[in-house]
C-alpha positions as CSV (number, residue, x, y, z in Angstrom):
1,M,18.7,-7.1,-8.0
2,S,15.7,-8.3,-6.0
3,K,12.1,-7.9,-7.2
4,I,10.1,-5.0,-5.8
5,A,6.6,-5.3,-4.2
6,F,4.4,-2.2,-3.4
7,I,1.8,-3.0,-0.7
8,T,-0.9,-0.6,0.3
9,G,-2.6,-1.0,3.7
10,A,0.6,-2.6,4.9
11,S,0.5,-1.5,8.5
12,S,-1.6,-4.5,9.8
13,G,-3.7,-7.5,8.9
14,I,-3.4,-8.9,5.4
15,G,-1.1,-6.1,4.2
16,A,1.4,-6.8,7.0
17,A,1.1,-10.6,6.4
18,C,1.8,-10.0,2.6
19,A,4.9,-7.9,3.5
20,R,6.2,-10.7,5.7
21,K,5.7,-13.3,2.9
22,F,7.4,-11.1,0.3
23,A,10.2,-10.4,2.7
24,Q,10.7,-14.2,3.1
25,G,10.9,-14.4,-0.7
26,G,13.7,-11.8,-0.9
27,Y,11.6,-8.9,-2.3
28,T,12.4,-5.3,-1.7
29,L,9.3,-3.7,-0.2
30,L,7.6,-0.4,-0.7
31,L,5.1,-0.2,2.2
32,N,2.2,2.2,2.4
33,A,-0.4,3.0,5.0
34,R,-1.6,6.1,6.9
35,S,0.1,5.2,10.2
36,E,3.8,5.9,9.9
37,D,4.4,4.5,13.4
38,K,2.9,1.1,12.6
39,L,4.9,1.0,9.3
40,Q,8.1,1.8,11.1
41,T,7.5,-1.1,13.5
42,L,6.9,-3.4,10.6
43,K,10.0,-2.1,8.8
44,T,12.2,-2.8,11.8
45,E,10.8,-6.3,12.1
46,L,11.3,-7.1,8.4
47,E,14.8,-5.6,8.3
48,T,15.9,-7.4,11.5
49,T,14.2,-10.8,10.7
50,Y,14.8,-11.0,6.9
51,G,17.4,-8.4,6.1
52,T,14.7,-6.8,3.8
53,D,15.2,-3.5,2.0
54,V,12.1,-1.5,3.0
55,L,11.0,2.0,1.9
56,L,8.1,3.5,3.7
57,L,5.5,5.6,1.9
58,P,3.1,6.9,4.5
59,F,0.1,8.5,2.9
60,D,-3.7,8.1,2.5
61,V,-4.4,6.3,-0.8
62,R,-7.5,8.4,-1.1
63,D,-5.3,11.5,-1.6
64,R,-4.4,11.3,-5.3
65,K,-1.9,14.2,-5.0
66,A,0.0,12.4,-2.2
67,A,-0.1,9.1,-4.2
68,A,1.2,10.8,-7.4
69,E,4.0,12.6,-5.5
70,A,5.1,9.4,-3.7
71,I,5.3,7.5,-7.0
72,T,6.9,10.3,-9.0
73,T,9.6,11.0,-6.4
74,L,10.6,7.3,-5.8
75,P,14.3,6.9,-5.8
76,E,15.5,5.2,-9.0
77,Q,16.3,1.9,-7.3
78,Y,12.7,1.5,-6.2
79,Q,11.0,2.4,-9.5
80,A,11.0,-1.1,-11.1
81,I,7.9,-2.3,-9.3
82,D,7.1,-5.9,-10.1
83,V,4.1,-6.4,-7.8
84,L,1.3,-4.2,-6.6
85,V,-0.8,-5.5,-3.7
86,N,-3.7,-3.0,-3.5
87,N,-4.7,-4.0,0.0
88,A,-5.8,-0.7,1.6
89,G,-9.4,-0.8,2.6
90,A,-12.0,-0.5,5.3
91,N,-15.4,-1.9,6.3
92,T,-17.5,0.4,8.4
93,K,-20.2,-0.9,10.7
94,K,-22.8,-3.2,9.1
95,D,-26.2,-1.6,9.1
96,R,-29.6,-2.5,7.5
97,V,-30.0,-0.8,4.1
98,A,-32.4,1.7,5.6
99,D,-29.9,2.7,8.2
100,I,-26.7,3.0,6.2
101,N,-24.9,6.2,6.7
102,L,-24.2,7.6,3.2
103,D,-21.1,9.4,4.3
104,D,-19.7,6.1,5.6
105,L,-20.6,4.4,2.3
106,R,-18.9,7.2,0.3
107,Y,-15.8,6.8,2.4
108,M,-15.7,3.0,1.9
109,F,-16.3,3.3,-1.8
110,E,-13.6,5.9,-2.2
111,L,-11.1,3.9,-0.2
112,N,-11.9,0.4,-1.4
113,C,-12.7,1.1,-5.0
114,V,-11.7,4.4,-6.4
115,S,-8.3,4.5,-4.5
116,A,-7.4,1.1,-5.7
117,L,-7.8,2.2,-9.3
118,G,-5.9,5.4,-8.6
119,M,-2.9,3.4,-7.3
120,I,-3.0,1.2,-10.4
121,Q,-3.0,4.4,-12.6
122,E,0.0,5.7,-10.7
123,I,2.1,2.5,-10.7
124,Y,1.1,0.9,-14.1
125,P,3.3,3.2,-16.2
126,L,6.3,2.1,-14.2
127,M,5.4,-1.5,-14.8
128,A,4.3,-1.2,-18.4
129,E,7.7,0.2,-19.5
130,R,9.3,-3.1,-18.6
């Protein structure tokens, strides 16, 4: 059985590049992002190019309920997660300190920090058992 990698923010950039590298290494992939269309395109590429087994988990990592549901309802063959790449994130426009929009800052902090810890809390129990 191949190892399993769970990658958040997998629809583009670093997340998609990580998915390609893990696919080259023979991993089964659990790919997460908000854009199901972009994930589907990547899945097709990985399956066609590398013969990779890919399960898509389209949800916003800031949504703790959606994250918990996605993890607790994983089919058994995908539960033995070996690697978590907590890649989901964003960087809003760069402003001077005096001009930073606090709503943008809250969004970035929630996505880049709090959500990463939330994903660890969801997936760690599956990894710790092994």
